[in-house]
Residue, then its C-alpha position, 0 to 999 in steps of 0.5 A: m499499499g502507498r503512502e497516505r497524502t499528508l498535509q503540507p500548508a507552508e508548501t501550498l502557501a509558498a506556491l500561492g505566493h509565488e504565483y501572486h508575485h508573478i502575476q503582480q509583476e505582470h500587472q506593474r509592466e502593463p499600462e494603466r487602464s489597460t484591459f489586461r491590467r485589470r485581468q491581472r489584478d482580478r487574478m491577484e485577488r483570486v490568488a489572495e482569496r485562496f491564500e487566506r482560505l488556506l490561512a484560516r484552515w491550517v494556521p491557527d497562530d496569529e503570528l505565524a498568519a501575519a508572517w505569511r501575510r507579509f510574505l504575500y502582501e509585502a515581499a517578506p521571506p516566507p516564514d518556516g510552518p506550519t509544522l504539522r504532526e504526522p497523524p497516527l493511524f492508532r494511538g492508545h495506552t498499554a496497561s502500564g500507561a505507556l503510549i503506543e502509536v502506529r503511524q505510516a511509514p515510506g513504502g507502505d510500511y507502519d512504524i510502531l512507537m512506545d513513548g515517542a521511541h521507535v520500537d518496530r516496523d510492520g510490513a503487514s497490512w494494519s487496519l482496525e475497524p470502528d466495532e472492534i472490541a477494546p483492548t486492541l493488541v498492538a506490538g504484543e501489547e494490549c492498548r486502549e485507544v484514546f482520542d485527543s480532540s475536544d468535544q467542540a471539535i468532535a461536534a463540529l465534525e458530526e455535523f460537517l458529515a451530517g451536511g453542515p459546514p467544514p470545521w475549519q476552525f479545528g482542522v488542525e487539531l483533528f488532522e493532527d489527531g488522525l480523524i481527518d485526512a488533508d481533503f476533510g475526509l474522514t479516516a478509519r481513526g475517525r470512525r472510531r472515535l465517532s462510534r463512540a457516544p456523540a460529544r455532548a458539549a456545544a460548539a465553541t463560540l468565537p472568542g473576542g469576535t462576532r460570528y455571522c451566518v449570512l443567508a442569500a436566497d430566491a426561489a431557485r437558489a440558497r447560499l449559506f455563507t459564515l464570517d468569523a470577525t476577530e475584531p469589533p463590529d465597527q471596525p473592517t475585518l480581514a476575515p473572508l466570507v466563506e461560502v459553506a453551502d449552496l442549495t437549489s430548488p428544481a420547482g424554482r427553476t422549472r418553467d410554466s409548461e414543466l410546472l403544468a400541462d399548459s404553457r399558459p393559462g386558457v382564454r375563455s371567449e366572451g363573445r365573438p371578436r369583430a376585426s380591428p382595423v388597427a393591428g393590435r387593438p380590439a374593434p370598437g365594442a369587441q369583447t375580449g377575453h380573459a386568462v382562466d385562473d388555473r392556480r399557477d400563481g398558487r402552486r408557485r407559491e407553495s414550491d416557494r414555501a416549501f423551498a423556504e422550509i428546506i432552507a430554514d432547516e439548513v440554517a438552523r443546522l448551521w447556527r448550531v454549529l457555529g454557537d452564538c452567532e448573528v443571523i442575516v437573511v437577504a432576499g427578495p421581498g417575495m422569498l423573504g415573506f416565506l423565509r421569515p416565519a420558516i426561520e422564527r418558527r426554528n428560532q425560539g426559546p432563550s438562545a433564540r439568534r438574533v436575525h436581521e433581514l435585507s429585502r434584496n435579491l443578492t444570490w447571484l453575488e461572488p462572496a466578497a462582493l456580497h460581503d461588500a454589499l451587507a457592509q454598505a448596509s451595516l449588517l456585516p463589518a466592512r472588509g479590511r483592505r490589506p497594503p499592496a506590496p512596495g511598488a504596486h500600482v493598482 
């Protein structure tokens, strides 16, 4: 068996930084106001957004994150790290209290360590099923498996597997404990951890800042975003607005001809119309027809109402993962009328979240543009702007 992929965030951050600097040089060589210069600027922004997402997921240390930002925006040398521990396939204690670990070795073998010292290398296939009965025999020792991840991290992981947002804030913790791989996939060790009693602790709230749950919806689509702002609400934030879910309603995209048998309402005649001398106008005294009500509007409303209930379920699931948060609902007047009661029914009791509304259809906007629109409406803190690299002209 080949070596499993492990996470190397420093290498990815460095590669993105070098790509950003290369585009930046091309941008500076172009004449001002040229189309190619604008395109290069847009490319720089997209690379910077990917860079920030990677920082948010895998670099929890604020000083190290600041050093990486200086590398990207000020052309400073890239820092060392983050250095993530190789995740274990198994970690447990023997009867005498020694710590036994099984880790992947090059070439498909397995290293066995006791209290950090290498004691054996096993070339045989090694696996452990979630329903394995403890104790487990490793290197001739009976071991009981232990896990280091917090209850908050496990609760967030369970919500993610149930369809919620990825637990970015716990990514390093879950990865180093061997519960997820580099792509946030659940490992065999992760399945064993989740087979135990579910975590009872609530997901942690964001210390020292404000957490936002943002919904942008129309009759056809709903998008969910989160924003973890560590700054006070009246100050710009460098945190990105992150999309965590995208729902579509098949009925919301259905034409009348697909929703009902006839493509248009029928017309009931109210007398024989006479020919008109002017095209497009009925003759004087002519009786015209009117549309027959075939409940198209009613069916559309029922479809929108049903989609609003689905959306409200997803919003409630997300705010349970986020803990204490501000909820922002952005939708056109019609859809907002269905969403308001659906969300209110799920947001009751002493722990009810504060819900803010904006009656506009902004579902089509990119995250950064949506962030700006909500900041202009005083619903989110403004996006902070980092200084450009020395010598850059935008």
